[in-house]
DRENVOZA-324953 format. One record per residue: residue number from 1; x, y, z of N, C-alpha, C in turn. Coordinates in pm, 1 decimal, padded with zeros to 6 digits. Layout:
BEGIN
<r><k>NUM</k><n_x>X</n_x><n_y>Y</n_y><n_z>Z</n_z><ca_x>X</ca_x><ca_y>Y</ca_y><ca_z>Z</ca_z><c_x>X</c_x><c_y>Y</c_y><c_z>Z</c_z></r>
...
//
This chain:
BEGIN
<r><k>1</k><n_x>-00440.7</n_x><n_y>-01792.3</n_y><n_z>01345.7</n_z><ca_x>-00391.6</ca_x><ca_y>-01653.8</ca_y><ca_z>01283.9</ca_z><c_x>-00459.5</c_x><c_y>-01592.6</c_y><c_z>01225.9</c_z></r>
<r><k>2</k><n_x>-00392.1</n_x><n_y>-01480.9</n_y><n_z>01196.8</n_z><ca_x>-00391.9</ca_x><ca_y>-01380.6</ca_y><ca_z>01140.2</ca_z><c_x>-00465.3</c_x><c_y>-01357.2</c_y><c_z>00979.8</c_z></r>
<r><k>3</k><n_x>-00566.5</n_x><n_y>-01260.0</n_y><n_z>00956.8</n_z><ca_x>-00594.0</ca_x><ca_y>-01254.4</ca_y><ca_z>00857.4</ca_z><c_x>-00581.2</c_x><c_y>-01090.6</c_y><c_z>00753.2</c_z></r>
<r><k>4</k><n_x>-00574.5</n_x><n_y>-01104.9</n_y><n_z>00656.1</n_z><ca_x>-00524.3</ca_x><ca_y>-00983.5</ca_y><ca_z>00592.4</ca_z><c_x>-00623.6</c_x><c_y>-00937.3</c_y><c_z>00476.1</c_z></r>
<r><k>5</k><n_x>-00590.1</n_x><n_y>-00789.9</n_y><n_z>00509.8</n_z><ca_x>-00712.0</ca_x><ca_y>-00705.1</ca_y><ca_z>00484.2</ca_z><c_x>-00662.0</c_x><c_y>-00637.5</c_y><c_z>00372.3</c_z></r>
<r><k>6</k><n_x>-00519.2</n_x><n_y>-00649.0</n_y><n_z>00333.6</n_z><ca_x>-00493.3</ca_x><ca_y>-00616.3</ca_y><ca_z>00164.2</ca_z><c_x>-00355.2</c_x><c_y>-00622.6</c_y><c_z>00179.7</c_z></r>
<r><k>7</k><n_x>-00255.9</n_x><n_y>-00549.3</n_y><n_z>00033.3</n_z><ca_x>-00183.7</ca_x><ca_y>-00526.7</ca_y><ca_z>-00006.6</ca_z><c_x>-00224.9</c_x><c_y>-00510.7</c_y><c_z>-00139.8</c_z></r>
<r><k>8</k><n_x>-00040.9</n_x><n_y>-00497.9</n_y><n_z>-00120.7</n_z><ca_x>00006.1</ca_x><ca_y>-00409.9</ca_y><ca_z>-00281.2</ca_z><c_x>00149.8</c_x><c_y>-00486.4</c_y><c_z>-00332.6</c_z></r>
<r><k>9</k><n_x>00173.4</n_x><n_y>-00468.4</n_y><n_z>-00451.3</n_z><ca_x>00286.1</ca_x><ca_y>-00485.4</ca_y><ca_z>-00479.6</ca_z><c_x>00344.8</c_x><c_y>-00407.0</c_y><c_z>-00601.8</c_z></r>
<r><k>10</k><n_x>00418.7</n_x><n_y>-00391.2</n_y><n_z>-00579.6</n_z><ca_x>00530.5</ca_x><ca_y>-00325.3</ca_y><ca_z>-00777.4</ca_z><c_x>00574.7</c_x><c_y>-00376.5</c_y><c_z>-00874.7</c_z></r>
<r><k>11</k><n_x>00554.4</n_x><n_y>-00558.7</n_y><n_z>-00761.9</n_z><ca_x>00634.0</ca_x><ca_y>-00618.0</ca_y><ca_z>-00918.7</ca_z><c_x>00563.5</c_x><c_y>-00673.0</c_y><c_z>-01004.2</c_z></r>
<r><k>12</k><n_x>00413.3</n_x><n_y>-00717.2</n_y><n_z>-00916.1</n_z><ca_x>00293.7</ca_x><ca_y>-00698.4</ca_y><ca_z>-01020.2</ca_z><c_x>00198.7</c_x><c_y>-00601.5</c_y><c_z>-01029.7</c_z></r>
<r><k>13</k><n_x>00215.4</n_x><n_y>-00465.9</n_y><n_z>-01008.2</n_z><ca_x>00148.3</ca_x><ca_y>-00328.2</ca_y><ca_z>-01003.6</ca_z><c_x>00009.3</c_x><c_y>-00414.0</c_y><c_z>-00963.9</c_z></r>
<r><k>14</k><n_x>-00019.1</n_x><n_y>-00468.7</n_y><n_z>-00900.7</n_z><ca_x>-00134.7</ca_x><ca_y>-00477.3</ca_y><ca_z>-00862.1</ca_z><c_x>-00197.4</c_x><c_y>-00480.0</c_y><c_z>-00736.0</c_z></r>
<r><k>15</k><n_x>-00306.6</n_x><n_y>-00423.5</n_y><n_z>-00602.7</n_z><ca_x>-00348.3</ca_x><ca_y>-00412.4</ca_y><ca_z>-00542.0</ca_z><c_x>-00477.2</c_x><c_y>-00520.2</c_y><c_z>-00476.8</c_z></r>
<r><k>16</k><n_x>-00465.6</n_x><n_y>-00530.1</n_y><n_z>-00361.0</n_z><ca_x>-00544.3</ca_x><ca_y>-00701.6</ca_y><ca_z>-00363.9</ca_z><c_x>-00610.0</c_x><c_y>-00605.2</c_y><c_z>-00260.9</c_z></r>
<r><k>17</k><n_x>-00767.6</n_x><n_y>-00654.0</n_y><n_z>-00247.8</n_z><ca_x>-00828.5</ca_x><ca_y>-00618.7</ca_y><ca_z>-00096.0</ca_z><c_x>-00896.9</c_x><c_y>-00737.2</c_y><c_z>-00039.6</c_z></r>
<r><k>18</k><n_x>-00934.0</n_x><n_y>-00739.8</n_y><n_z>00043.8</n_z><ca_x>-01025.0</ca_x><ca_y>-00926.5</ca_y><ca_z>00125.6</ca_z><c_x>-01131.3</c_x><c_y>-00872.6</c_y><c_z>00028.2</c_z></r>
<r><k>19</k><n_x>-01240.4</n_x><n_y>-00931.9</n_y><n_z>-00009.1</n_z><ca_x>-01350.4</ca_x><ca_y>-00943.7</ca_y><ca_z>-00044.9</ca_z><c_x>-01424.7</c_x><c_y>-00980.8</c_y><c_z>00087.5</c_z></r>
<r><k>20</k><n_x>-01404.7</n_x><n_y>-01051.3</n_y><n_z>00241.1</n_z><ca_x>-01439.5</ca_x><ca_y>-01042.4</ca_y><ca_z>00349.0</ca_z><c_x>-01470.1</c_x><c_y>-00958.9</c_y><c_z>00448.3</c_z></r>
<r><k>21</k><n_x>-01400.6</n_x><n_y>-00794.6</n_y><n_z>00344.5</n_z><ca_x>-01430.4</ca_x><ca_y>-00689.1</ca_y><ca_z>00436.6</ca_z><c_x>-01538.9</c_x><c_y>-00604.0</c_y><c_z>00331.2</c_z></r>
<r><k>22</k><n_x>-01553.8</n_x><n_y>-00609.6</n_y><n_z>00231.2</n_z><ca_x>-01644.1</ca_x><ca_y>-00608.8</ca_y><ca_z>00180.5</ca_z><c_x>-01740.1</c_x><c_y>-00505.8</c_y><c_z>00276.3</c_z></r>
<r><k>23</k><n_x>-01779.2</n_x><n_y>-00473.2</n_y><n_z>00312.4</n_z><ca_x>-01897.6</ca_x><ca_y>-00418.7</ca_y><ca_z>00398.6</ca_z><c_x>-01849.4</c_x><c_y>-00302.1</c_y><c_z>00453.8</c_z></r>
<r><k>24</k><n_x>-01696.7</n_x><n_y>-00290.9</n_y><n_z>00477.3</n_z><ca_x>-01655.2</ca_x><ca_y>-00134.3</ca_y><ca_z>00519.6</ca_z><c_x>-01710.7</c_x><c_y>-00000.1</c_y><c_z>00410.0</c_z></r>
<r><k>25</k><n_x>-01676.6</n_x><n_y>00084.7</n_y><n_z>00439.9</n_z><ca_x>-01732.9</ca_x><ca_y>00159.7</ca_y><ca_z>00370.1</ca_z><c_x>-01617.3</c_x><c_y>00210.3</c_y><c_z>00233.0</c_z></r>
<r><k>26</k><n_x>-01733.4</n_x><n_y>00265.8</n_y><n_z>00118.7</n_z><ca_x>-01602.5</ca_x><ca_y>00270.3</ca_y><ca_z>-00025.2</ca_z><c_x>-01489.9</c_x><c_y>00348.4</c_y><c_z>00037.7</c_z></r>
<r><k>27</k><n_x>-01518.2</n_x><n_y>00536.1</n_y><n_z>00062.0</n_z><ca_x>-01455.9</ca_x><ca_y>00558.1</ca_y><ca_z>00140.1</ca_z><c_x>-01268.9</c_x><c_y>00427.2</c_y><c_z>00178.3</c_z></r>
<r><k>28</k><n_x>-01296.1</n_x><n_y>00415.9</n_y><n_z>00324.4</n_z><ca_x>-01195.8</ca_x><ca_y>00307.3</ca_y><ca_z>00378.6</ca_z><c_x>-01141.7</c_x><c_y>00272.6</c_y><c_z>00259.9</c_z></r>
<r><k>29</k><n_x>-01223.2</n_x><n_y>00144.1</n_y><n_z>00202.7</n_z><ca_x>-01104.5</ca_x><ca_y>00099.9</ca_y><ca_z>00088.1</ca_z><c_x>-01087.1</c_x><c_y>00162.5</c_y><c_z>-00004.6</c_z></r>
<r><k>30</k><n_x>-01119.4</n_x><n_y>00279.5</n_y><n_z>-00062.1</n_z><ca_x>-01051.0</ca_x><ca_y>00393.7</ca_y><ca_z>-00098.8</ca_z><c_x>-00906.5</c_x><c_y>00423.2</c_y><c_z>-00072.1</c_z></r>
<r><k>31</k><n_x>-00889.2</n_x><n_y>00458.3</n_y><n_z>00081.9</n_z><ca_x>-00816.0</ca_x><ca_y>00543.0</ca_y><ca_z>00164.7</ca_z><c_x>-00736.3</c_x><c_y>00412.5</c_y><c_z>00192.7</c_z></r>
<r><k>32</k><n_x>-00740.0</n_x><n_y>00247.6</n_y><n_z>00157.4</n_z><ca_x>-00644.3</ca_x><ca_y>00165.6</ca_y><ca_z>00229.7</ca_z><c_x>-00586.3</c_x><c_y>00142.3</c_y><c_z>00060.7</c_z></r>
<r><k>33</k><n_x>-00642.7</n_x><n_y>00148.3</n_y><n_z>-00068.1</n_z><ca_x>-00555.8</ca_x><ca_y>00106.8</ca_y><ca_z>-00170.1</ca_z><c_x>-00488.0</c_x><c_y>00254.7</c_y><c_z>-00210.8</c_z></r>
<r><k>34</k><n_x>-00463.0</n_x><n_y>00309.2</n_y><n_z>-00154.3</n_z><ca_x>-00395.9</ca_x><ca_y>00498.8</ca_y><ca_z>-00220.1</ca_z><c_x>-00223.8</c_x><c_y>00443.8</c_y><c_z>-00101.7</c_z></r>
<r><k>35</k><n_x>-00274.3</n_x><n_y>00456.3</n_y><n_z>00038.1</n_z><ca_x>-00161.4</ca_x><ca_y>00416.0</ca_y><ca_z>00088.3</ca_z><c_x>-00082.8</c_x><c_y>00277.2</c_y><c_z>00077.4</c_z></r>
<r><k>36</k><n_x>-00166.3</n_x><n_y>00185.7</n_y><n_z>00038.5</n_z><ca_x>-00081.4</ca_x><ca_y>00059.9</ca_y><ca_z>00009.6</ca_z><c_x>00015.2</c_x><c_y>00075.0</c_y><c_z>-00113.7</c_z></r>
<r><k>37</k><n_x>-00085.3</n_x><n_y>00102.0</n_y><n_z>-00256.5</n_z><ca_x>-00030.5</ca_x><ca_y>00140.1</ca_y><ca_z>-00361.7</ca_z><c_x>00098.8</c_x><c_y>00265.1</c_y><c_z>-00392.8</c_z></r>
<r><k>38</k><n_x>00056.4</n_x><n_y>00361.7</n_y><n_z>-00279.4</n_z><ca_x>00158.4</ca_x><ca_y>00450.5</ca_y><ca_z>-00307.4</ca_z><c_x>00296.5</c_x><c_y>00346.7</c_y><c_z>-00175.1</c_z></r>
<r><k>39</k><n_x>00249.0</n_x><n_y>00306.3</n_y><n_z>-00128.8</n_z><ca_x>00357.6</ca_x><ca_y>00330.6</ca_y><ca_z>-00020.0</ca_z><c_x>00469.5</c_x><c_y>00191.3</c_y><c_z>-00100.4</c_z></r>
<r><k>40</k><n_x>00431.5</n_x><n_y>00096.5</n_y><n_z>-00205.9</n_z><ca_x>00490.0</ca_x><ca_y>-00015.2</ca_y><ca_z>-00274.0</ca_z><c_x>00567.5</c_x><c_y>00137.9</c_y><c_z>-00384.4</c_z></r>
<r><k>41</k><n_x>00499.5</n_x><n_y>00202.9</n_y><n_z>-00478.9</n_z><ca_x>00582.2</ca_x><ca_y>00284.5</ca_y><ca_z>-00540.8</ca_z><c_x>00699.9</c_x><c_y>00378.0</c_y><c_z>-00442.2</c_z></r>
<r><k>42</k><n_x>00632.2</n_x><n_y>00426.0</n_y><n_z>-00366.4</n_z><ca_x>00772.0</ca_x><ca_y>00502.0</ca_y><ca_z>-00313.0</ca_z><c_x>00873.2</c_x><c_y>00438.0</c_y><c_z>-00281.8</c_z></r>
<r><k>43</k><n_x>00855.1</n_x><n_y>00261.6</n_y><n_z>-00234.1</n_z><ca_x>00987.4</ca_x><ca_y>00198.0</ca_y><ca_z>-00136.2</ca_z><c_x>01027.1</c_x><c_y>00086.0</c_y><c_z>-00231.5</c_z></r>
<r><k>44</k><n_x>00916.0</n_x><n_y>00025.6</n_y><n_z>-00288.3</n_z><ca_x>00891.4</ca_x><ca_y>-00092.5</ca_y><ca_z>-00382.6</ca_z><c_x>00867.3</c_x><c_y>-00227.6</c_y><c_z>-00325.6</c_z></r>
<r><k>45</k><n_x>00889.3</n_x><n_y>-00356.5</n_y><n_z>-00340.4</n_z><ca_x>00887.9</ca_x><ca_y>-00408.3</ca_y><ca_z>-00256.6</ca_z><c_x>00763.3</c_x><c_y>-00483.9</c_y><c_z>-00239.8</c_z></r>
<r><k>46</k><n_x>00655.4</n_x><n_y>-00551.8</n_y><n_z>-00123.0</n_z><ca_x>00560.1</ca_x><ca_y>-00622.1</ca_y><ca_z>-00154.6</ca_z><c_x>00444.3</c_x><c_y>-00546.5</c_y><c_z>-00030.4</c_z></r>
<r><k>47</k><n_x>00320.9</n_x><n_y>-00487.0</n_y><n_z>-00009.0</n_z><ca_x>00294.0</ca_x><ca_y>-00460.0</ca_y><ca_z>00161.4</ca_z><c_x>00210.8</c_x><c_y>-00502.4</c_y><c_z>00090.4</c_z></r>
<r><k>48</k><n_x>00160.7</n_x><n_y>-00610.2</n_y><n_z>00282.6</n_z><ca_x>00036.7</ca_x><ca_y>-00635.0</ca_y><ca_z>00324.1</ca_z><c_x>-00029.1</c_x><c_y>-00582.9</c_y><c_z>00444.8</c_z></r>
<r><k>49</k><n_x>-00127.2</n_x><n_y>-00535.8</n_y><n_z>00453.0</n_z><ca_x>-00194.6</ca_x><ca_y>-00474.1</ca_y><ca_z>00547.2</ca_z><c_x>-00266.9</c_x><c_y>-00674.5</c_y><c_z>00673.3</c_z></r>
<r><k>50</k><n_x>-00237.2</n_x><n_y>-00682.1</n_y><n_z>00785.6</n_z><ca_x>-00313.7</ca_x><ca_y>-00806.7</ca_y><ca_z>00785.9</ca_z><c_x>-00357.6</c_x><c_y>-00761.3</c_y><c_z>00979.1</c_z></r>
<r><k>51</k><n_x>-00435.1</n_x><n_y>-00821.3</n_y><n_z>01019.0</n_z><ca_x>-00447.1</ca_x><ca_y>-00789.3</ca_y><ca_z>01125.4</ca_z><c_x>-00399.8</c_x><c_y>-00956.2</c_y><c_z>01239.1</c_z></r>
<r><k>52</k><n_x>-00327.1</n_x><n_y>-00952.1</n_y><n_z>01347.7</n_z><ca_x>-00319.2</ca_x><ca_y>-01046.2</ca_y><ca_z>01365.1</ca_z><c_x>-00375.9</c_x><c_y>-01114.6</c_y><c_z>01480.0</c_z></r>
<r><k>53</k><n_x>-00332.3</n_x><n_y>-01189.0</n_y><n_z>01553.6</n_z><ca_x>-00476.1</ca_x><ca_y>-01282.2</ca_y><ca_z>01667.0</ca_z><c_x>-00538.6</c_x><c_y>-01222.4</c_y><c_z>01760.0</c_z></r>
<r><k>54</k><n_x>-00418.5</n_x><n_y>-01039.6</n_y><n_z>01794.6</n_z><ca_x>-00519.9</ca_x><ca_y>-00997.7</ca_y><ca_z>01882.0</ca_z><c_x>-00595.0</c_x><c_y>-00854.6</c_y><c_z>01829.6</c_z></r>
<r><k>55</k><n_x>-00594.8</n_x><n_y>-00871.1</n_y><n_z>01676.4</n_z><ca_x>-00689.2</ca_x><ca_y>-00812.0</ca_y><ca_z>01660.5</ca_z><c_x>-00669.8</c_x><c_y>-00710.2</c_y><c_z>01642.8</c_z></r>
<r><k>56</k><n_x>-00469.5</n_x><n_y>-00631.7</n_y><n_z>01594.8</n_z><ca_x>-00410.0</ca_x><ca_y>-00575.0</ca_y><ca_z>01591.9</ca_z><c_x>-00344.1</c_x><c_y>-00518.8</c_y><c_z>01434.7</c_z></r>
<r><k>57</k><n_x>-00344.1</n_x><n_y>-00416.3</n_y><n_z>01362.7</n_z><ca_x>-00296.0</ca_x><ca_y>-00405.8</ca_y><ca_z>01218.0</ca_z><c_x>-00125.6</c_x><c_y>-00371.2</c_y><c_z>01202.7</c_z></r>
<r><k>58</k><n_x>-00098.1</n_x><n_y>-00474.8</n_y><n_z>01127.7</n_z><ca_x>00062.1</ca_x><ca_y>-00498.1</ca_y><ca_z>01165.2</ca_z><c_x>00038.5</c_x><c_y>-00482.2</c_y><c_z>01026.0</c_z></r>
<r><k>59</k><n_x>00178.9</n_x><n_y>-00437.6</n_y><n_z>00955.6</n_z><ca_x>00231.0</ca_x><ca_y>-00408.4</ca_y><ca_z>00823.6</ca_z><c_x>00348.8</c_x><c_y>-00494.7</c_y><c_z>00802.9</c_z></r>
<r><k>60</k><n_x>00310.6</n_x><n_y>-00579.6</n_y><n_z>00693.0</n_z><ca_x>00371.9</ca_x><ca_y>-00708.1</ca_y><ca_z>00658.4</ca_z><c_x>00430.0</c_x><c_y>-00668.5</c_y><c_z>00543.3</c_z></r>
<r><k>61</k><n_x>00613.7</n_x><n_y>-00604.0</n_y><n_z>00502.9</n_z><ca_x>00672.1</ca_x><ca_y>-00572.1</ca_y><ca_z>00404.8</ca_z><c_x>00795.0</c_x><c_y>-00721.4</c_y><c_z>00365.7</c_z></r>
<r><k>62</k><n_x>00811.2</n_x><n_y>-00674.7</n_y><n_z>00218.7</n_z><ca_x>00843.1</ca_x><ca_y>-00809.9</ca_y><ca_z>00251.1</ca_z><c_x>00910.5</c_x><c_y>-00801.0</c_y><c_z>00012.1</c_z></r>
<r><k>63</k><n_x>01019.2</n_x><n_y>-00842.4</n_y><n_z>00025.6</n_z><ca_x>01091.0</ca_x><ca_y>-00822.6</ca_y><ca_z>-00105.2</ca_z><c_x>01146.1</c_x><c_y>-00922.0</c_y><c_z>-00217.3</c_z></r>
<r><k>64</k><n_x>01226.8</n_x><n_y>-00868.1</n_y><n_z>-00325.1</n_z><ca_x>01215.1</ca_x><ca_y>-01036.0</ca_y><ca_z>-00435.1</ca_z><c_x>01389.6</c_x><c_y>-01052.8</c_y><c_z>-00377.4</c_z></r>
<r><k>65</k><n_x>01407.3</n_x><n_y>-01143.0</n_y><n_z>-00370.8</n_z><ca_x>01526.6</ca_x><ca_y>-01079.1</ca_y><ca_z>-00324.4</ca_z><c_x>01659.3</c_x><c_y>-01111.3</c_y><c_z>-00430.8</c_z></r>
<r><k>66</k><n_x>01735.5</n_x><n_y>-00997.3</n_y><n_z>-00418.6</n_z><ca_x>01806.3</ca_x><ca_y>-00924.0</ca_y><ca_z>-00489.8</ca_z><c_x>01778.0</c_x><c_y>-00859.8</c_y><c_z>-00574.6</c_z></r>
<r><k>67</k><n_x>01586.5</n_x><n_y>-00830.8</n_y><n_z>-00540.1</n_z><ca_x>01568.1</ca_x><ca_y>-00644.9</ca_y><ca_z>-00545.1</ca_z><c_x>01646.7</c_x><c_y>-00466.7</c_y><c_z>-00516.6</c_z></r>
<r><k>68</k><n_x>01737.3</n_x><n_y>-00446.4</n_y><n_z>-00593.7</n_z><ca_x>01839.5</ca_x><ca_y>-00354.9</ca_y><ca_z>-00529.2</ca_z><c_x>01773.4</c_x><c_y>-00228.0</c_y><c_z>-00479.2</c_z></r>
<r><k>69</k><n_x>01652.7</n_x><n_y>-00140.1</n_y><n_z>-00534.5</n_z><ca_x>01578.2</ca_x><ca_y>-00105.5</ca_y><ca_z>-00584.8</ca_z><c_x>01496.4</c_x><c_y>-00059.2</c_y><c_z>-00433.4</c_z></r>
<r><k>70</k><n_x>01490.0</n_x><n_y>-00220.8</n_y><n_z>-00358.3</n_z><ca_x>01360.7</ca_x><ca_y>-00175.2</ca_y><ca_z>-00253.7</ca_z><c_x>01487.8</c_x><c_y>-00092.5</c_y><c_z>-00143.3</c_z></r>
<r><k>71</k><n_x>01392.4</n_x><n_y>-00010.8</n_y><n_z>-00059.5</n_z><ca_x>01436.1</ca_x><ca_y>00077.2</ca_y><ca_z>00055.3</ca_z><c_x>01357.2</c_x><c_y>00034.3</c_y><c_z>00169.7</c_z></r>
<r><k>72</k><n_x>01515.0</n_x><n_y>-00041.9</n_y><n_z>00181.6</n_z><ca_x>01412.6</ca_x><ca_y>-00052.6</ca_y><ca_z>00369.6</ca_z><c_x>01405.2</c_x><c_y>-00030.0</c_y><c_z>00452.8</c_z></r>
<r><k>73</k><n_x>01535.8</n_x><n_y>00077.2</n_y><n_z>00462.6</n_z><ca_x>01511.9</ca_x><ca_y>00165.7</ca_y><ca_z>00543.3</ca_z><c_x>01390.0</c_x><c_y>00277.0</c_y><c_z>00560.3</c_z></r>
<r><k>74</k><n_x>01356.5</n_x><n_y>00320.4</n_y><n_z>00388.4</n_z><ca_x>01289.5</ca_x><ca_y>00391.7</ca_y><ca_z>00369.9</ca_z><c_x>01142.5</c_x><c_y>00314.5</c_y><c_z>00357.8</c_z></r>
<r><k>75</k><n_x>01122.3</n_x><n_y>00143.6</n_y><n_z>00410.3</n_z><ca_x>01015.3</ca_x><ca_y>00105.1</ca_y><ca_z>00406.4</ca_z><c_x>00980.6</c_x><c_y>00128.2</c_y><c_z>00605.8</c_z></r>
<r><k>76</k><n_x>01105.5</n_x><n_y>00089.0</n_y><n_z>00689.6</n_z><ca_x>01066.2</ca_x><ca_y>00144.0</ca_y><ca_z>00808.3</ca_z><c_x>01010.0</c_x><c_y>00267.9</c_y><c_z>00811.3</c_z></r>
<r><k>77</k><n_x>01073.1</n_x><n_y>00320.7</n_y><n_z>00783.3</n_z><ca_x>01061.1</ca_x><ca_y>00479.9</ca_y><ca_z>00794.5</ca_z><c_x>00882.5</c_x><c_y>00606.8</c_y><c_z>00758.3</c_z></r>
<r><k>78</k><n_x>00845.5</n_x><n_y>00506.9</n_y><n_z>00585.4</n_z><ca_x>00721.4</ca_x><ca_y>00495.4</ca_y><ca_z>00590.1</ca_z><c_x>00562.3</c_x><c_y>00426.3</c_y><c_z>00638.7</c_z></r>
<r><k>79</k><n_x>00655.7</n_x><n_y>00330.1</n_y><n_z>00725.8</n_z><ca_x>00595.1</ca_x><ca_y>00331.4</ca_y><ca_z>00783.6</ca_z><c_x>00543.8</c_x><c_y>00393.4</c_y><c_z>00946.3</c_z></r>
<r><k>80</k><n_x>00622.3</n_x><n_y>00434.4</n_y><n_z>00980.7</n_z><ca_x>00620.0</ca_x><ca_y>00476.6</ca_y><ca_z>01058.1</ca_z><c_x>00509.5</c_x><c_y>00644.3</c_y><c_z>01109.1</c_z></r>
<r><k>81</k><n_x>00556.8</n_x><n_y>00699.9</n_y><n_z>00899.9</n_z><ca_x>00483.8</ca_x><ca_y>00797.5</ca_y><ca_z>00938.3</ca_z><c_x>00353.4</c_x><c_y>00767.7</c_y><c_z>00912.5</c_z></r>
<r><k>82</k><n_x>00322.2</n_x><n_y>00667.4</n_y><n_z>00848.0</n_z><ca_x>00162.4</ca_x><ca_y>00591.6</ca_y><ca_z>00781.8</ca_z><c_x>00099.3</c_x><c_y>00578.9</c_y><c_z>00946.1</c_z></r>
<r><k>83</k><n_x>00171.3</n_x><n_y>00517.9</n_y><n_z>01031.2</n_z><ca_x>00112.3</ca_x><ca_y>00486.4</ca_y><ca_z>01172.9</ca_z><c_x>00074.6</c_x><c_y>00640.9</c_y><c_z>01229.1</c_z></r>
<r><k>84</k><n_x>00104.7</n_x><n_y>00765.3</n_y><n_z>01219.4</n_z><ca_x>00130.5</ca_x><ca_y>00882.6</ca_y><ca_z>01281.4</ca_z><c_x>00002.7</c_x><c_y>00948.6</c_y><c_z>01235.6</c_z></r>
<r><k>85</k><n_x>00012.4</n_x><n_y>00937.8</n_y><n_z>01076.5</n_z><ca_x>-00082.9</ca_x><ca_y>01068.4</ca_y><ca_z>00964.6</ca_z><c_x>-00202.8</c_x><c_y>00934.8</c_y><c_z>00976.7</c_z></r>
<r><k>86</k><n_x>-00191.5</n_x><n_y>00752.1</n_y><n_z>00971.7</n_z><ca_x>-00322.9</ca_x><ca_y>00736.2</ca_y><ca_z>00963.3</ca_z><c_x>-00371.8</c_x><c_y>00702.7</c_y><c_z>01110.5</c_z></r>
<r><k>87</k><n_x>-00307.4</n_x><n_y>00734.4</n_y><n_z>01210.0</n_z><ca_x>-00378.4</ca_x><ca_y>00691.0</ca_y><ca_z>01309.1</ca_z><c_x>-00482.6</c_x><c_y>00647.9</c_y><c_z>01303.2</c_z></r>
<r><k>88</k><n_x>-00593.3</n_x><n_y>00745.6</n_y><n_z>01325.8</n_z><ca_x>-00733.6</ca_x><ca_y>00721.0</ca_y><ca_z>01374.2</ca_z><c_x>-00783.5</c_x><c_y>00636.6</c_y><c_z>01235.5</c_z></r>
<r><k>89</k><n_x>-00780.3</n_x><n_y>00585.3</n_y><n_z>01162.4</n_z><ca_x>-00755.8</ca_x><ca_y>00516.8</ca_y><ca_z>01129.4</ca_z><c_x>-00750.3</c_x><c_y>00400.3</c_y><c_z>01078.3</c_z></r>
<r><k>90</k><n_x>-00632.9</n_x><n_y>00344.3</n_y><n_z>01130.4</n_z><ca_x>-00574.8</ca_x><ca_y>00279.7</ca_y><ca_z>01212.3</ca_z><c_x>-00599.0</c_x><c_y>00174.8</c_y><c_z>01340.8</c_z></r>
<r><k>91</k><n_x>-00699.0</n_x><n_y>00266.9</n_y><n_z>01383.8</n_z><ca_x>-00678.6</ca_x><ca_y>00222.4</ca_y><ca_z>01537.7</ca_z><c_x>-00858.8</c_x><c_y>00191.0</c_y><c_z>01487.4</c_z></r>
<r><k>92</k><n_x>-00946.1</n_x><n_y>00216.1</n_y><n_z>01403.8</n_z><ca_x>-01098.2</ca_x><ca_y>00214.5</ca_y><ca_z>01342.8</ca_z><c_x>-01076.9</c_x><c_y>00095.5</c_y><c_z>01320.6</c_z></r>
<r><k>93</k><n_x>-01006.7</n_x><n_y>00075.0</n_y><n_z>01193.0</n_z><ca_x>-01009.6</ca_x><ca_y>-00067.3</ca_y><ca_z>01147.4</ca_z><c_x>-00951.8</c_x><c_y>-00153.3</c_y><c_z>01253.0</c_z></r>
<r><k>94</k><n_x>-00863.9</n_x><n_y>-00144.0</n_y><n_z>01384.1</n_z><ca_x>-00870.6</ca_x><ca_y>-00259.6</ca_y><ca_z>01495.8</ca_z><c_x>-01029.5</c_x><c_y>-00238.5</c_y><c_z>01556.3</c_z></r>
<r><k>95</k><n_x>-01093.2</n_x><n_y>-00164.6</n_y><n_z>01543.1</n_z><ca_x>-01194.9</ca_x><ca_y>-00142.3</ca_y><ca_z>01622.6</ca_z><c_x>-01286.5</c_x><c_y>-00246.1</c_y><c_z>01590.1</c_z></r>
<r><k>96</k><n_x>-01332.3</n_x><n_y>-00211.6</n_y><n_z>01483.8</n_z><ca_x>-01399.3</ca_x><ca_y>-00265.6</ca_y><ca_z>01336.9</ca_z><c_x>-01374.5</c_x><c_y>-00421.1</c_y><c_z>01362.6</c_z></r>
<r><k>97</k><n_x>-01215.4</n_x><n_y>-00456.8</n_y><n_z>01315.7</n_z><ca_x>-01236.0</ca_x><ca_y>-00591.1</ca_y><ca_z>01318.5</ca_z><c_x>-01283.3</c_x><c_y>-00685.8</c_y><c_z>01488.1</c_z></r>
<r><k>98</k><n_x>-01233.0</n_x><n_y>-00630.5</n_y><n_z>01569.1</n_z><ca_x>-01224.0</ca_x><ca_y>-00681.8</ca_y><ca_z>01654.9</ca_z><c_x>-01399.2</c_x><c_y>-00670.3</c_y><c_z>01754.6</c_z></r>
<r><k>99</k><n_x>-01489.3</n_x><n_y>-00544.2</n_y><n_z>01705.1</n_z><ca_x>-01619.2</ca_x><ca_y>-00577.4</ca_y><ca_z>01691.3</ca_z><c_x>-01689.1</c_x><c_y>-00693.1</c_y><c_z>01579.2</c_z></r>
<r><k>100</k><n_x>-01638.5</n_x><n_y>-00730.1</n_y><n_z>01518.3</n_z><ca_x>-01709.3</ca_x><ca_y>-00829.1</ca_y><ca_z>01428.8</ca_z><c_x>-01687.7</c_x><c_y>-00941.2</c_y><c_z>01487.9</c_z></r>
<r><k>101</k><n_x>-01523.4</n_x><n_y>-00950.6</n_y><n_z>01533.3</n_z><ca_x>-01501.9</ca_x><ca_y>-01108.6</ca_y><ca_z>01510.7</ca_z><c_x>-01417.3</c_x><c_y>-01168.9</c_y><c_z>01405.6</c_z></r>
<r><k>102</k><n_x>-01390.7</n_x><n_y>-01265.6</n_y><n_z>01424.7</n_z><ca_x>-01349.6</ca_x><ca_y>-01356.9</ca_y><ca_z>01308.3</ca_z><c_x>-01402.9</c_x><c_y>-01353.8</c_y><c_z>01184.6</c_z></r>
<r><k>103</k><n_x>-01394.9</n_x><n_y>-01278.6</n_y><n_z>01077.1</n_z><ca_x>-01442.3</ca_x><ca_y>-01278.8</ca_y><ca_z>00983.1</ca_z><c_x>-01480.0</c_x><c_y>-01446.9</c_y><c_z>00934.2</c_z></r>
<r><k>104</k><n_x>-01610.7</n_x><n_y>-01436.0</n_y><n_z>00854.5</n_z><ca_x>-01652.8</ca_x><ca_y>-01593.9</ca_y><ca_z>00831.1</ca_z><c_x>-01678.6</c_x><c_y>-01581.0</c_y><c_z>00706.0</c_z></r>
<r><k>105</k><n_x>-01619.1</n_x><n_y>-01690.9</n_y><n_z>00607.0</n_z><ca_x>-01573.1</ca_x><ca_y>-01738.1</ca_y><ca_z>00469.5</ca_z><c_x>-01696.8</c_x><c_y>-01705.2</c_y><c_z>00374.0</c_z></r>
//
């Protein structure tokens, strides 16, 4: 089973960071927060970044049923844009996760 790194919700207007990854540099934590919050402000819904069982970082997006402001197409395009612009960051996070192995609580 994968592990959540961070996420944000436009509904609660909150950002979540998994403290099991507290050893990450502050600059990376801030960059993740900006990425998640801007994503949800732009397209709506909720976004979580999760490591899958292979250590790859996945973007999980969801929205409340009946949320007509959520932009599903914009969400897909935004993820592609982030993957291109933040490729180095995302690859570094995957290497970090694979290097530390399963984070223990």
